[in-house]
N, CA, C, O and the ligand as a Tripos MOL2 file, in Angstrom:
@<TRIPOS>MOLECULE
protein
  301   299    76     0     0
PROTEIN
NO_CHARGES

@<TRIPOS>ATOM
      1 N          77.1810   47.0510   98.5170 N.3       1 MET1
      2 CA         77.4600   46.7310   97.1020 C.3       1 MET1
      3 C          76.5010   47.4640   96.1850 C.2       1 MET1
      4 O          75.3070   47.5470   96.4740 O.2       1 MET1
      5 N          77.0190   48.0050   95.0640 N.am      2 LYS2
      6 CA         76.1610   48.7420   94.1250 C.3       2 LYS2
      7 C          75.9910   47.9570   92.8170 C.2       2 LYS2
      8 O          76.8860   47.2380   92.3720 O.2       2 LYS2
      9 N          74.8270   48.1240   92.2340 N.am      3 CYS3
     10 CA         74.5310   47.5070   90.9400 C.3       3 CYS3
     11 C          75.4820   48.0470   89.8680 C.2       3 CYS3
     12 O          75.6270   49.2620   89.7300 O.2       3 CYS3
     13 N          76.1320   47.1590   89.1100 N.am      4 PHE4
     14 CA         77.0420   47.6420   88.0600 C.3       4 PHE4
     15 C          76.3190   48.1190   86.8240 C.2       4 PHE4
     16 O          76.9240   48.6710   85.9060 O.2       4 PHE4
     17 N          74.9880   47.8970   86.8090 N.am      5 LYS5
     18 CA         74.1980   48.3170   85.6420 C.3       5 LYS5
     19 C          73.5840   49.7060   85.8640 C.2       5 LYS5
     20 O          73.6850   50.5840   85.0070 O.2       5 LYS5
     21 N          72.9420   49.8910   87.0360 N.am      6 CYS6
     22 CA         72.2190   51.1540   87.2540 C.3       6 CYS6
     23 C          72.7100   51.9150   88.4620 C.2       6 CYS6
     24 O          72.2940   53.0560   88.6620 O.2       6 CYS6
     25 N          73.5980   51.3260   89.2980 N.am      7 GLY7
     26 CA         74.1670   52.0420   90.4400 C.3       7 GLY7
     27 C          73.3330   51.9980   91.7030 C.2       7 GLY7
     28 O          73.7660   52.5260   92.7280 O.2       7 GLY7
     29 N          72.1760   51.4040   91.6790 N.am      8 ALA8
     30 CA         71.3250   51.2850   92.8430 C.3       8 ALA8
     31 C          71.9110   50.2840   93.8220 C.2       8 ALA8
     32 O          72.8080   49.5230   93.4590 O.2       8 ALA8
     33 N          71.4220   50.2690   95.0560 N.am      9 GLY9
     34 CA         71.9220   49.3490   96.0360 C.3       9 GLY9
     35 C          71.4920   47.9280   95.7650 C.2       9 GLY9
     36 O          70.3860   47.7010   95.2760 O.2       9 GLY9
     37 N          72.3550   46.9480   96.0770 N.am     10 MET10
     38 CA         72.0200   45.5640   95.8780 C.3      10 MET10
     39 C          71.7960   44.8770   97.2250 C.2      10 MET10
     40 O          72.5000   45.1720   98.1910 O.2      10 MET10
     41 N          70.8380   43.9790   97.2980 N.am     11 GLU11
     42 CA         70.5190   43.3150   98.5440 C.3      11 GLU11
     43 C          70.7900   41.8310   98.3910 C.2      11 GLU11
     44 O          70.6820   41.2510   97.3110 O.2      11 GLU11
     45 N          71.1590   41.2290   99.5570 N.am     12 LYS12
     46 CA         71.3500   39.7870   99.6110 C.3      12 LYS12
     47 C          70.0490   39.0910   99.3290 C.2      12 LYS12
     48 O          69.0070   39.4490   99.8790 O.2      12 LYS12
     49 N          70.1090   38.0760   98.4540 N.am     13 SER13
     50 CA         68.8970   37.3620   98.0680 C.3      13 SER13
     51 C          69.2680   35.9620   97.6310 C.2      13 SER13
     52 O          70.4370   35.5790   97.6790 O.2      13 SER13
     53 N          68.2850   35.2040   97.2090 N.am     14 THR14
     54 CA         68.5690   33.9270   96.5540 C.3      14 THR14
     55 C          67.8200   33.8650   95.2490 C.2      14 THR14
     56 O          66.7740   34.4970   95.0990 O.2      14 THR14
     57 N          68.3420   33.1100   94.3010 N.am     15 THR15
     58 CA         67.6960   33.0300   92.9990 C.3      15 THR15
     59 C          67.7980   31.6010   92.4640 C.2      15 THR15
     60 O          68.4730   30.7520   93.0470 O.2      15 THR15
     61 N          67.1250   31.3540   91.3610 N.am     16 THR16
     62 CA         67.2270   30.0880   90.6730 C.3      16 THR16
     63 C          68.0410   30.2910   89.4200 C.2      16 THR16
     64 O          67.7190   31.1260   88.5750 O.2      16 THR16
     65 N          69.1290   29.4960   89.3100 N.am     17 SER17
     66 CA         69.9910   29.6010   88.1340 C.3      17 SER17
     67 C          69.5900   28.5640   87.1260 C.2      17 SER17
     68 O          69.4730   27.3880   87.4690 O.2      17 SER17
     69 N          69.3730   28.9630   85.8790 N.am     18 VAL18
     70 CA         69.0370   28.0390   84.8070 C.3      18 VAL18
     71 C          70.1260   28.0980   83.7420 C.2      18 VAL18
     72 O          70.4140   29.1470   83.1650 O.2      18 VAL18
     73 N          70.7280   26.9120   83.5030 N.am     19 THR19
     74 CA         71.7720   26.8580   82.4890 C.3      19 THR19
     75 C          71.3450   25.8870   81.3860 C.2      19 THR19
     76 O          71.0750   24.7150   81.6500 O.2      19 THR19
     77 N          71.2890   26.3780   80.1700 N.am     20 ASP20
     78 CA         70.9000   25.5590   79.0270 C.3      20 ASP20
     79 C          72.1840   25.0690   78.3570 C.2      20 ASP20
     80 O          72.9440   25.8500   77.7840 O.2      20 ASP20
     81 N          72.4070   23.7420   78.4460 N.am     21 LEU21
     82 CA         73.6290   23.1630   77.8570 C.3      21 LEU21
     83 C          73.3570   22.5690   76.4820 C.2      21 LEU21
     84 O          74.1700   21.8040   75.9630 O.2      21 LEU21
     85 N          72.2340   22.9130   75.8970 N.am     22 GLY22
     86 CA         71.9050   22.4040   74.5730 C.3      22 GLY22
     87 C          71.0920   21.1400   74.6530 C.2      22 GLY22
     88 O          69.9070   21.1210   74.3210 O.2      22 GLY22
     89 N          71.7590   20.0520   75.1090 N.am     23 ASN23
     90 CA         71.0250   18.7660   75.2150 C.3      23 ASN23
     91 C          70.4720   18.5430   76.5980 C.2      23 ASN23
     92 O          69.7260   17.5870   76.8100 O.2      23 ASN23
     93 N          70.8040   19.3740   77.5270 N.am     24 CYS24
     94 CA         70.1760   19.2750   78.8480 C.3      24 CYS24
     95 C          70.1200   20.6350   79.5400 C.2      24 CYS24
     96 O          70.8650   21.5650   79.2310 O.2      24 CYS24
     97 N          69.1930   20.6930   80.4950 N.am     25 LEU25
     98 CA         68.9130   21.9070   81.2320 C.3      25 LEU25
     99 C          69.2690   21.6750   82.6750 C.2      25 LEU25
    100 O          68.8110   20.7030   83.2760 O.2      25 LEU25
    101 N          70.0910   22.5610   83.2590 N.am     26 VAL26
    102 CA         70.4490   22.4310   84.6620 C.3      26 VAL26
    103 C          69.8350   23.5820   85.4290 C.2      26 VAL26
    104 O          70.1120   24.7550   85.1770 O.2      26 VAL26
    105 N          68.9940   23.2070   86.3690 N.am     27 ILE27
    106 CA         68.2980   24.2220   87.2070 C.3      27 ILE27
    107 C          68.8400   24.0780   88.6460 C.2      27 ILE27
    108 O          68.7450   23.0150   89.2600 O.2      27 ILE27
    109 N          69.3960   25.1550   89.1450 N.am     28 VAL28
    110 CA         69.9310   25.1610   90.5030 C.3      28 VAL28
    111 C          69.0940   26.1430   91.3330 C.2      28 VAL28
    112 O          68.9960   27.3270   91.0110 O.2      28 VAL28
    113 N          68.4940   25.6210   92.4080 N.am     29 ARG29
    114 CA         67.6330   26.4380   93.2280 C.3      29 ARG29
    115 C          68.3600   26.9430   94.4670 C.2      29 ARG29
    116 O          69.3730   26.3790   94.8810 O.2      29 ARG29
    117 N          67.8290   28.0120   95.0530 N.am     30 ASN30
    118 CA         68.3760   28.6030   96.2920 C.3      30 ASN30
    119 C          69.8270   29.0410   96.1650 C.2      30 ASN30
    120 O          70.6200   28.8410   97.0860 O.2      30 ASN30
    121 N          70.1750   29.6300   95.0430 N.am     31 VAL31
    122 CA         71.5360   30.1440   94.8550 C.3      31 VAL31
    123 C          71.6650   31.5060   95.5490 C.2      31 VAL31
    124 O          70.9040   32.4240   95.2420 O.2      31 VAL31
    125 N          72.6130   31.6480   96.4750 N.am     32 PRO32
    126 CA         72.7730   32.9530   97.1180 C.3      32 PRO32
    127 C          73.3170   33.9710   96.1090 C.2      32 PRO32
    128 O          74.2120   33.6660   95.3210 O.2      32 PRO32
    129 N          72.7670   35.1630   96.1500 N.am     33 CYS33
    130 CA         73.2100   36.2130   95.1970 C.3      33 CYS33
    131 C          72.9250   37.5700   95.7770 C.2      33 CYS33
    132 O          72.3080   37.6950   96.8350 O.2      33 CYS33
    133 N          73.3830   38.5940   95.0710 N.am     34 TYR34
    134 CA         72.9400   39.9500   95.3770 C.3      34 TYR34
    135 C          72.0060   40.3720   94.2460 C.2      34 TYR34
    136 O          72.2570   40.1070   93.0710 O.2      34 TYR34
    137 N          70.9140   41.0420   94.6430 N.am     35 LYS35
    138 CA         69.9120   41.4120   93.6650 C.3      35 LYS35
    139 C          69.6920   42.9060   93.7450 C.2      35 LYS35
    140 O          69.5530   43.4610   94.8350 O.2      35 LYS35
    141 N          69.6590   43.5680   92.5860 N.am     36 CYS36
    142 CA         69.4040   45.0080   92.5260 C.3      36 CYS36
    143 C          67.9410   45.3160   92.8190 C.2      36 CYS36
    144 O          67.0400   44.6970   92.2540 O.2      36 CYS36
    145 N          67.7150   46.2830   93.7110 N.am     37 ALA37
    146 CA         66.3470   46.6500   94.0670 C.3      37 ALA37
    147 C          65.6320   47.3520   92.9140 C.2      37 ALA37
    148 O          64.4030   47.3400   92.8330 O.2      37 ALA37
    149 N          66.4120   47.9610   92.0270 N.am     38 GLU38
    150 CA         65.8460   48.7190   90.9320 C.3      38 GLU38
    151 C          65.6000   47.9330   89.6540 C.2      38 GLU38
    152 O          64.5020   47.9720   89.0980 O.2      38 GLU38
    153 N          66.6150   47.2210   89.1870 N.am     39 CYS39
    154 CA         66.5210   46.6330   87.8500 C.3      39 CYS39
    155 C          66.5760   45.0990   87.8920 C.2      39 CYS39
    156 O          66.5850   44.4650   86.8360 O.2      39 CYS39
    157 N          66.6130   44.4830   89.0920 N.am     40 ASP40
    158 CA         66.6030   43.0180   89.2410 C.3      40 ASP40
    159 C          67.8550   42.3670   88.6880 C.2      40 ASP40
    160 O          67.8660   41.1570   88.4600 O.2      40 ASP40
    161 N          68.9060   43.1360   88.4670 N.am     41 GLU41
    162 CA         70.1870   42.5420   88.0220 C.3      41 GLU41
    163 C          70.6940   41.6370   89.1430 C.2      41 GLU41
    164 O          70.5990   41.9620   90.3260 O.2      41 GLU41
    165 N          71.2410   40.4740   88.7240 N.am     42 ILE42
    166 CA         71.7410   39.5140   89.7090 C.3      42 ILE42
    167 C          73.2440   39.4960   89.6770 C.2      42 ILE42
    168 O          73.8460   39.5380   88.6040 O.2      42 ILE42
    169 N          73.8740   39.4310   90.8640 N.am     43 PHE43
    170 CA         75.3050   39.3270   90.9220 C.3      43 PHE43
    171 C          75.7020   38.1680   91.8630 C.2      43 PHE43
    172 O          75.2160   38.0720   92.9900 O.2      43 PHE43
    173 N          76.5860   37.3020   91.3730 N.am     44 TYR44
    174 CA         77.0800   36.1950   92.1980 C.3      44 TYR44
    175 C          78.4810   36.4880   92.6630 C.2      44 TYR44
    176 O          79.2790   37.0570   91.9180 O.2      44 TYR44
    177 N          78.7980   36.1030   93.9000 N.am     45 THR45
    178 CA         80.1650   36.2600   94.3670 C.3      45 THR45
    179 C          81.0270   35.1520   93.7590 C.2      45 THR45
    180 O          80.4990   34.1700   93.2370 O.2      45 THR45
    181 N          82.3740   35.3100   93.8250 N.am     46 GLY46
    182 CA         83.2850   34.3590   93.2020 C.3      46 GLY46
    183 C          83.1220   32.9110   93.6650 C.2      46 GLY46
    184 O          83.1620   31.9860   92.8530 O.2      46 GLY46
    185 N          82.9390   32.7210   94.9710 N.am     47 ASP47
    186 CA         82.8300   31.3700   95.4710 C.3      47 ASP47
    187 C          81.5220   30.7040   95.0410 C.2      47 ASP47
    188 O          81.4620   29.4870   94.8720 O.2      47 ASP47
    189 N          80.4720   31.5230   94.8670 N.am     48 VAL48
    190 CA         79.1950   30.9900   94.3950 C.3      48 VAL48
    191 C          79.3340   30.5480   92.9220 C.2      48 VAL48
    192 O          78.8790   29.4720   92.5330 O.2      48 VAL48
    193 N          79.9740   31.4100   92.1260 N.am     49 VAL49
    194 CA         80.2470   31.0430   90.6910 C.3      49 VAL49
    195 C          80.9930   29.7380   90.6010 C.2      49 VAL49
    196 O          80.6610   28.8800   89.7830 O.2      49 VAL49
    197 N          82.0140   29.5790   91.4480 N.am     50 GLU50
    198 CA         82.8330   28.3460   91.4420 C.3      50 GLU50
    199 C          81.9890   27.1270   91.7810 C.2      50 GLU50
    200 O          82.0870   26.0960   91.1170 O.2      50 GLU50
    201 N          81.1610   27.2430   92.8140 N.am     51 LYS51
    202 CA         80.3460   26.0940   93.2240 C.3      51 LYS51
    203 C          79.2850   25.7840   92.1540 C.2      51 LYS51
    204 O          78.9870   24.6180   91.8970 O.2      51 LYS51
    205 N          78.7220   26.8160   91.5380 N.am     52 LEU52
    206 CA         77.7510   26.6330   90.4740 C.3      52 LEU52
    207 C          78.3830   25.8620   89.3260 C.2      52 LEU52
    208 O          77.7600   24.9550   88.7740 O.2      52 LEU52
    209 N          79.6130   26.2090   88.9580 N.am     53 GLU53
    210 CA         80.3060   25.5330   87.8610 C.3      53 GLU53
    211 C          80.4950   24.0720   88.1860 C.2      53 GLU53
    212 O          80.3350   23.2120   87.3200 O.2      53 GLU53
    213 N          80.8410   23.7790   89.4550 N.am     54 LYS54
    214 CA         81.0270   22.3740   89.8510 C.3      54 LYS54
    215 C          79.7390   21.5900   89.7770 C.2      54 LYS54
    216 O          79.7070   20.4460   89.3250 O.2      54 LYS54
    217 N          78.6500   22.2440   90.2420 N.am     55 ILE55
    218 CA         77.3140   21.5820   90.2240 C.3      55 ILE55
    219 C          76.9120   21.2880   88.7670 C.2      55 ILE55
    220 O          76.4120   20.2060   88.4620 O.2      55 ILE55
    221 N          77.1340   22.2540   87.8810 N.am     56 ILE56
    222 CA         76.7700   22.1120   86.4980 C.3      56 ILE56
    223 C          77.5870   21.0060   85.8130 C.2      56 ILE56
    224 O          77.0700   20.2040   85.0350 O.2      56 ILE56
    225 N          78.9100   21.0030   86.1490 N.am     57 ASP57
    226 CA         79.8020   19.9690   85.6500 C.3      57 ASP57
    227 C          79.3160   18.5720   86.0520 C.2      57 ASP57
    228 O          79.2800   17.6610   85.2250 O.2      57 ASP57
    229 N          78.9430   18.4100   87.3290 N.am     58 ALA58
    230 CA         78.4550   17.1360   87.8070 C.3      58 ALA58
    231 C          77.1440   16.7580   87.1400 C.2      58 ALA58
    232 O          76.9140   15.5870   86.8370 O.2      58 ALA58
    233 N          76.2870   17.7380   86.9090 N.am     59 ALA59
    234 CA         74.9910   17.4920   86.2490 C.3      59 ALA59
    235 C          75.1620   17.0370   84.8230 C.2      59 ALA59
    236 O          74.3860   16.2270   84.3160 O.2      59 ALA59
    237 N          76.2260   17.5840   84.1550 N.am     60 LYS60
    238 CA         76.5170   17.2090   82.7740 C.3      60 LYS60
    239 C          76.7900   15.7100   82.6400 C.2      60 LYS60
    240 O          76.3920   15.0710   81.6660 O.2      60 LYS60
    241 N          77.4720   15.1760   83.6360 N.am     61 LYS61
    242 CA         77.8680   13.7580   83.5890 C.3      61 LYS61
    243 C          76.6870   12.8340   83.7760 C.2      61 LYS61
    244 O          76.7030   11.6920   83.3180 O.2      61 LYS61
    245 N          75.6420   13.3370   84.4620 N.am     62 VAL62
    246 CA         74.4330   12.5380   84.6910 C.3      62 VAL62
    247 C          73.6430   12.3680   83.3720 C.2      62 VAL62
    248 O          72.9540   11.3690   83.1690 O.2      62 VAL62
    249 N          73.7650   13.3550   82.5040 N.am     63 MET63
    250 CA         73.1490   13.3180   81.1750 C.3      63 MET63
    251 C          71.6330   13.1930   81.2420 C.2      63 MET63
    252 O          71.0220   12.5420   80.3950 O.2      63 MET63
    253 N          71.0350   13.8090   82.2340 N.am     64 GLN64
    254 CA         69.5880   13.8530   82.2930 C.3      64 GLN64
    255 C          69.1240   15.0390   81.4810 C.2      64 GLN64
    256 O          69.8360   16.0360   81.3600 O.2      64 GLN64
    257 N          67.9170   14.9330   80.9180 N.am     65 GLU65
    258 CA         67.4060   16.0410   80.1170 C.3      65 GLU65
    259 C          67.2610   17.2930   80.9810 C.2      65 GLU65
    260 O          67.6440   18.3930   80.5840 O.2      65 GLU65
    261 N          66.7010   17.0940   82.1630 N.am     66 ILE66
    262 CA         66.5400   18.2240   83.0930 C.3      66 ILE66
    263 C          67.0540   17.8130   84.4600 C.2      66 ILE66
    264 O          66.6020   16.8150   85.0210 O.2      66 ILE66
    265 N          67.9980   18.5780   85.0010 N.am     67 SER67
    266 CA         68.5170   18.3120   86.3240 C.3      67 SER67
    267 C          68.0810   19.4620   87.2260 C.2      67 SER67
    268 O          68.3170   20.6250   86.8980 O.2      67 SER67
    269 N          67.4580   19.1590   88.3420 N.am     68 ILE68
    270 CA         67.0720   20.1670   89.3140 C.3      68 ILE68
    271 C          67.8470   19.9090   90.5910 C.2      68 ILE68
    272 O          67.6600   18.8680   91.2200 O.2      68 ILE68
    273 N          68.7180   20.8340   90.9930 N.am     69 ILE69
    274 CA         69.6010   20.6630   92.1040 C.3      69 ILE69
    275 C          69.3780   21.7950   93.1190 C.2      69 ILE69
    276 O          69.1830   22.9510   92.7430 O.2      69 ILE69
    277 N          69.4100   21.4510   94.3600 N.am     70 ASP70
    278 CA         69.3110   22.4800   95.4060 C.3      70 ASP70
    279 C          70.7330   22.8840   95.7950 C.2      70 ASP70
    280 O          71.5220   22.0560   96.2500 O.2      70 ASP70
    281 N          71.0460   24.1660   95.6100 N.am     71 TYR71
    282 CA         72.4170   24.6480   95.9070 C.3      71 TYR71
    283 C          72.8270   24.3660   97.3470 C.2      71 TYR71
    284 O          73.9830   24.0290   97.6020 O.2      71 TYR71
    285 N          71.8900   24.5010   98.3010 N.am     72 THR72
    286 CA         72.2290   24.3970   99.7030 C.3      72 THR72
    287 C          72.5650   22.9510  100.1030 C.2      72 THR72
    288 O          73.2220   22.7450  101.1230 O.2      72 THR72
    289 N          72.1340   21.9500   99.3300 N.am     73 THR73
    290 CA         72.4380   20.5720   99.6780 C.3      73 THR73
    291 C          73.4550   19.9360   98.7240 C.2      73 THR73
    292 O          73.8780   18.7990   98.9350 O.2      73 THR73
    293 N          73.8430   20.6630   97.6810 N.am     74 ALA74
    294 CA         74.8350   20.1360   96.7050 C.3      74 ALA74
    295 C          76.2020   20.0910   97.3560 C.2      74 ALA74
    296 O          76.5290   20.9380   98.1870 O.2      74 ALA74
    297 N          76.9960   19.1080   96.9820 N.am     75 ALA75
    298 CA         78.3520   18.9390   97.5450 C.3      75 ALA75
    299 C          79.2780   20.0330   97.0290 C.2      75 ALA75
    300 O          80.4560   20.0640   97.3850 O.2      75 ALA75
    301 ZN         70.3590   47.8370   88.9750 Zn       76 ZN76
@<TRIPOS>BOND
     1     1     2 1
     2     2     3 1
     3     3     4 2
     4     3     5 am
     5     5     6 1
     6     6     7 1
     7     7     8 2
     8     7     9 am
     9     9    10 1
    10    10    11 1
    11    11    12 2
    12    11    13 am
    13    13    14 1
    14    14    15 1
    15    15    16 2
    16    15    17 am
    17    17    18 1
    18    18    19 1
    19    19    20 2
    20    19    21 am
    21    21    22 1
    22    22    23 1
    23    23    24 2
    24    23    25 am
    25    25    26 1
    26    26    27 1
    27    27    28 2
    28    27    29 am
    29    29    30 1
    30    30    31 1
    31    31    32 2
    32    31    33 am
    33    33    34 1
    34    34    35 1
    35    35    36 2
    36    35    37 am
    37    37    38 1
    38    38    39 1
    39    39    40 2
    40    39    41 am
    41    41    42 1
    42    42    43 1
    43    43    44 2
    44    43    45 am
    45    45    46 1
    46    46    47 1
    47    47    48 2
    48    47    49 am
    49    49    50 1
    50    50    51 1
    51    51    52 2
    52    51    53 am
    53    53    54 1
    54    54    55 1
    55    55    56 2
    56    55    57 am
    57    57    58 1
    58    58    59 1
    59    59    60 2
    60    59    61 am
    61    61    62 1
    62    62    63 1
    63    63    64 2
    64    63    65 am
    65    65    66 1
    66    66    67 1
    67    67    68 2
    68    67    69 am
    69    69    70 1
    70    70    71 1
    71    71    72 2
    72    71    73 am
    73    73    74 1
    74    74    75 1
    75    75    76 2
    76    75    77 am
    77    77    78 1
    78    78    79 1
    79    79    80 2
    80    79    81 am
    81    81    82 1
    82    82    83 1
    83    83    84 2
    84    83    85 am
    85    85    86 1
    86    86    87 1
    87    87    88 2
    88    87    89 am
    89    89    90 1
    90    90    91 1
    91    91    92 2
    92    91    93 am
    93    93    94 1
    94    94    95 1
    95    95    96 2
    96    95    97 am
    97    97    98 1
    98    98    99 1
    99    99   100 2
   100    99   101 am
   101   101   102 1
   102   102   103 1
   103   103   104 2
   104   103   105 am
   105   105   106 1
   106   106   107 1
   107   107   108 2
   108   107   109 am
   109   109   110 1
   110   110   111 1
   111   111   112 2
   112   111   113 am
   113   113   114 1
   114   114   115 1
   115   115   116 2
   116   115   117 am
   117   117   118 1
   118   118   119 1
   119   119   120 2
   120   119   121 am
   121   121   122 1
   122   122   123 1
   123   123   124 2
   124   123   125 am
   125   125   126 1
   126   126   127 1
   127   127   128 2
   128   127   129 am
   129   129   130 1
   130   130   131 1
   131   131   132 2
   132   131   133 am
   133   133   134 1
   134   134   135 1
   135   135   136 2
   136   135   137 am
   137   137   138 1
   138   138   139 1
   139   139   140 2
   140   139   141 am
   141   141   142 1
   142   142   143 1
   143   143   144 2
   144   143   145 am
   145   145   146 1
   146   146   147 1
   147   147   148 2
   148   147   149 am
   149   149   150 1
   150   150   151 1
   151   151   152 2
   152   151   153 am
   153   153   154 1
   154   154   155 1
   155   155   156 2
   156   155   157 am
   157   157   158 1
   158   158   159 1
   159   159   160 2
   160   159   161 am
   161   161   162 1
   162   162   163 1
   163   163   164 2
   164   163   165 am
   165   165   166 1
   166   166   167 1
   167   167   168 2
   168   167   169 am
   169   169   170 1
   170   170   171 1
   171   171   172 2
   172   171   173 am
   173   173   174 1
   174   174   175 1
   175   175   176 2
   176   175   177 am
   177   177   178 1
   178   178   179 1
   179   179   180 2
   180   179   181 am
   181   181   182 1
   182   182   183 1
   183   183   184 2
   184   183   185 am
   185   185   186 1
   186   186   187 1
   187   187   188 2
   188   187   189 am
   189   189   190 1
   190   190   191 1
   191   191   192 2
   192   191   193 am
   193   193   194 1
   194   194   195 1
   195   195   196 2
   196   195   197 am
   197   197   198 1
   198   198   199 1
   199   199   200 2
   200   199   201 am
   201   201   202 1
   202   202   203 1
   203   203   204 2
   204   203   205 am
   205   205   206 1
   206   206   207 1
   207   207   208 2
   208   207   209 am
   209   209   210 1
   210   210   211 1
   211   211   212 2
   212   211   213 am
   213   213   214 1
   214   214   215 1
   215   215   216 2
   216   215   217 am
   217   217   218 1
   218   218   219 1
   219   219   220 2
   220   219   221 am
   221   221   222 1
   222   222   223 1
   223   223   224 2
   224   223   225 am
   225   225   226 1
   226   226   227 1
   227   227   228 2
   228   227   229 am
   229   229   230 1
   230   230   231 1
   231   231   232 2
   232   231   233 am
   233   233   234 1
   234   234   235 1
   235   235   236 2
   236   235   237 am
   237   237   238 1
   238   238   239 1
   239   239   240 2
   240   239   241 am
   241   241   242 1
   242   242   243 1
   243   243   244 2
   244   243   245 am
   245   245   246 1
   246   246   247 1
   247   247   248 2
   248   247   249 am
   249   249   250 1
   250   250   251 1
   251   251   252 2
   252   251   253 am
   253   253   254 1
   254   254   255 1
   255   255   256 2
   256   255   257 am
   257   257   258 1
   258   258   259 1
   259   259   260 2
   260   259   261 am
   261   261   262 1
   262   262   263 1
   263   263   264 2
   264   263   265 am
   265   265   266 1
   266   266   267 1
   267   267   268 2
   268   267   269 am
   269   269   270 1
   270   270   271 1
   271   271   272 2
   272   271   273 am
   273   273   274 1
   274   274   275 1
   275   275   276 2
   276   275   277 am
   277   277   278 1
   278   278   279 1
   279   279   280 2
   280   279   281 am
   281   281   282 1
   282   282   283 1
   283   283   284 2
   284   283   285 am
   285   285   286 1
   286   286   287 1
   287   287   288 2
   288   287   289 am
   289   289   290 1
   290   290   291 1
   291   291   292 2
   292   291   293 am
   293   293   294 1
   294   294   295 1
   295   295   296 2
   296   295   297 am
   297   297   298 1
   298   298   299 1
   299   299   300 2
@<TRIPOS>SUBSTRUCTURE
     1 MET1         2 RESIDUE 1 A MET
     2 LYS2         6 RESIDUE 1 A LYS
     3 CYS3        10 RESIDUE 1 A CYS
     4 PHE4        14 RESIDUE 1 A PHE
     5 LYS5        18 RESIDUE 1 A LYS
     6 CYS6        22 RESIDUE 1 A CYS
     7 GLY7        26 RESIDUE 1 A GLY
     8 ALA8        30 RESIDUE 1 A ALA
     9 GLY9        34 RESIDUE 1 A GLY
    10 MET10       38 RESIDUE 1 A MET
    11 GLU11       42 RESIDUE 1 A GLU
    12 LYS12       46 RESIDUE 1 A LYS
    13 SER13       50 RESIDUE 1 A SER
    14 THR14       54 RESIDUE 1 A THR
    15 THR15       58 RESIDUE 1 A THR
    16 THR16       62 RESIDUE 1 A THR
    17 SER17       66 RESIDUE 1 A SER
    18 VAL18       70 RESIDUE 1 A VAL
    19 THR19       74 RESIDUE 1 A THR
    20 ASP20       78 RESIDUE 1 A ASP
    21 LEU21       82 RESIDUE 1 A LEU
    22 GLY22       86 RESIDUE 1 A GLY
    23 ASN23       90 RESIDUE 1 A ASN
    24 CYS24       94 RESIDUE 1 A CYS
    25 LEU25       98 RESIDUE 1 A LEU
    26 VAL26      102 RESIDUE 1 A VAL
    27 ILE27      106 RESIDUE 1 A ILE
    28 VAL28      110 RESIDUE 1 A VAL
    29 ARG29      114 RESIDUE 1 A ARG
    30 ASN30      118 RESIDUE 1 A ASN
    31 VAL31      122 RESIDUE 1 A VAL
    32 PRO32      126 RESIDUE 1 A PRO
    33 CYS33      130 RESIDUE 1 A CYS
    34 TYR34      134 RESIDUE 1 A TYR
    35 LYS35      138 RESIDUE 1 A LYS
    36 CYS36      142 RESIDUE 1 A CYS
    37 ALA37      146 RESIDUE 1 A ALA
    38 GLU38      150 RESIDUE 1 A GLU
    39 CYS39      154 RESIDUE 1 A CYS
    40 ASP40      158 RESIDUE 1 A ASP
    41 GLU41      162 RESIDUE 1 A GLU
    42 ILE42      166 RESIDUE 1 A ILE
    43 PHE43      170 RESIDUE 1 A PHE
    44 TYR44      174 RESIDUE 1 A TYR
    45 THR45      178 RESIDUE 1 A THR
    46 GLY46      182 RESIDUE 1 A GLY
    47 ASP47      186 RESIDUE 1 A ASP
    48 VAL48      190 RESIDUE 1 A VAL
    49 VAL49      194 RESIDUE 1 A VAL
    50 GLU50      198 RESIDUE 1 A GLU
    51 LYS51      202 RESIDUE 1 A LYS
    52 LEU52      206 RESIDUE 1 A LEU
    53 GLU53      210 RESIDUE 1 A GLU
    54 LYS54      214 RESIDUE 1 A LYS
    55 ILE55      218 RESIDUE 1 A ILE
    56 ILE56      222 RESIDUE 1 A ILE
    57 ASP57      226 RESIDUE 1 A ASP
    58 ALA58      230 RESIDUE 1 A ALA
    59 ALA59      234 RESIDUE 1 A ALA
    60 LYS60      238 RESIDUE 1 A LYS
    61 LYS61      242 RESIDUE 1 A LYS
    62 VAL62      246 RESIDUE 1 A VAL
    63 MET63      250 RESIDUE 1 A MET
    64 GLN64      254 RESIDUE 1 A GLN
    65 GLU65      258 RESIDUE 1 A GLU
    66 ILE66      262 RESIDUE 1 A ILE
    67 SER67      266 RESIDUE 1 A SER
    68 ILE68      270 RESIDUE 1 A ILE
    69 ILE69      274 RESIDUE 1 A ILE
    70 ASP70      278 RESIDUE 1 A ASP
    71 TYR71      282 RESIDUE 1 A TYR
    72 THR72      286 RESIDUE 1 A THR
    73 THR73      290 RESIDUE 1 A THR
    74 ALA74      294 RESIDUE 1 A ALA
    75 ALA75      298 RESIDUE 1 A ALA
    76 ZN76       301 GROUP 0 **** ****
């Protein structure tokens, strides 16, 4: 896989996703991704994006100011 920003090779990695929903912050740790070796651009595959959306949706309902969720243990 090549970086869509600079064209360098991307490597499998994990990252922390931070989503600011205005009234609450959702932090998801250990999210699998591809990371560019050159510019640190992050790319998520489709199924990861889908699961992230579900996690964030569930976190919204909890209405906590800050939610910290581990991707690997989230439903
Ligand atoms: Zn790049």
